[in-house]
C-alpha positions in Angstrom: 0.0 0.0 0.0 2.7 2.5 0.8 4.4 2.0 -2.5 1.1 2.7 -4.3 0.7 5.9 -2.3 4.3 7.1 -3.1 3.8 6.4 -6.8 0.5 8.3 -6.9 2.1 11.3 -5.1 5.0 11.2 -7.6 2.7 11.1 -10.6 0.6 14.0 -9.3 3.7 16.2 -9.2 4.4 15.6 -12.9 0.9 16.2 -14.1 0.4 19.6 -15.8 -3.2 19.8 -14.7 -2.1 19.6 -11.1 0.2 22.6 -11.6 -2.3 24.6 -13.6 -4.9 24.1 -10.9 -2.3 25.0 -8.2 -1.3 28.2 -10.0 -5.0 29.1 -10.5 -5.5 28.9 -6.7 -2.5 31.0 -6.0 -3.5 33.6 -8.5 -7.0 33.8 -7.0 -5.6 34.1 -3.5 -3.3 36.9 -4.5 -6.1 38.7 -6.4 -8.4 38.6 -3.3 -5.6 39.8 -1.1 -5.0 42.8 -3.5 -8.8 43.6 -3.5 -8.9 43.5 0.3 -5.8 45.7 0.6 -7.4 48.2 -1.8 -10.6 48.2 0.3 -12.7 46.3 -2.2 -15.1 43.8 -0.8 -15.2 41.4 -3.8 -14.1 37.9 -4.3 -12.2 36.7 -7.3 -15.2 34.8 -8.5 -17.4 37.9 -8.2 -14.8 39.9 -10.0 -14.9 37.5 -12.9 -18.7 37.9 -13.2 -18.3 41.7 -12.9 -15.7 41.6 -15.7 -18.0 39.7 -18.0 -20.9 42.1 -17.2 -18.6 45.1 -17.9 -17.6 43.6 -21.3 -21.1 42.4 -22.3 -23.7 44.5 -20.3 -27.2 43.1 -19.7 -26.7 39.3 -19.8 -29.1 36.8 -18.2 -27.8 34.6 -15.3 -27.9 31.6 -17.6 -25.8 33.3 -20.2 -23.3 34.5 -17.6 -23.1 31.0 -16.2 -22.2 29.6 -19.6 -19.7 32.4 -20.3 -17.9 31.8 -17.0 -18.3 28.0 -17.1 -20.2 28.0 -13.9 -23.3 26.1 -12.8 -26.5 28.2 -13.1 -27.2 27.7 -9.4 -23.7 29.0 -8.6 -24.2 32.0 -10.8 -27.4 32.9 -9.1 -25.6 32.7 -5.7 -22.8 34.9 -7.0 -25.3 37.5 -8.3 -27.2 37.3 -5.0 -23.9 38.2 -3.2 -22.9 40.9 -5.6 -26.3 42.7 -5.6 -26.3 43.9 -2.0 -22.8 45.4 -2.6 -24.6 47.7 -5.1 -22.2 46.6 -7.9 -25.0 45.3 -10.1 -28.6 46.1 -10.7 -31.0 43.4 -11.7 -33.8 44.2 -14.2 -36.7 42.0 -15.2 -36.6 40.8 -18.7 -39.7 42.0 -20.5 -39.8 38.9 -22.6 -39.4 36.5 -19.7 -42.6 35.6 -17.8 
């Protein structure tokens, strides 16, 4: 069993996906630290949503979820957290029921 564990640990160090994911986590942590230091109360995930909204104003939660590769439920939660910070304003879609 121990040999299998060592081999798996060795393989994970050489996998590019492991390092890409690790780098992503470090970048997100650094970004949130910079936001906090600047006095902005926004997470890296919220910032990504705000960036897409800034580039393509007026998108539905479903479209934003697809654009940011997030689950629609996760996107709704993110928007629910951003709205009280007064960084977005939701408007009802006249075509939607």
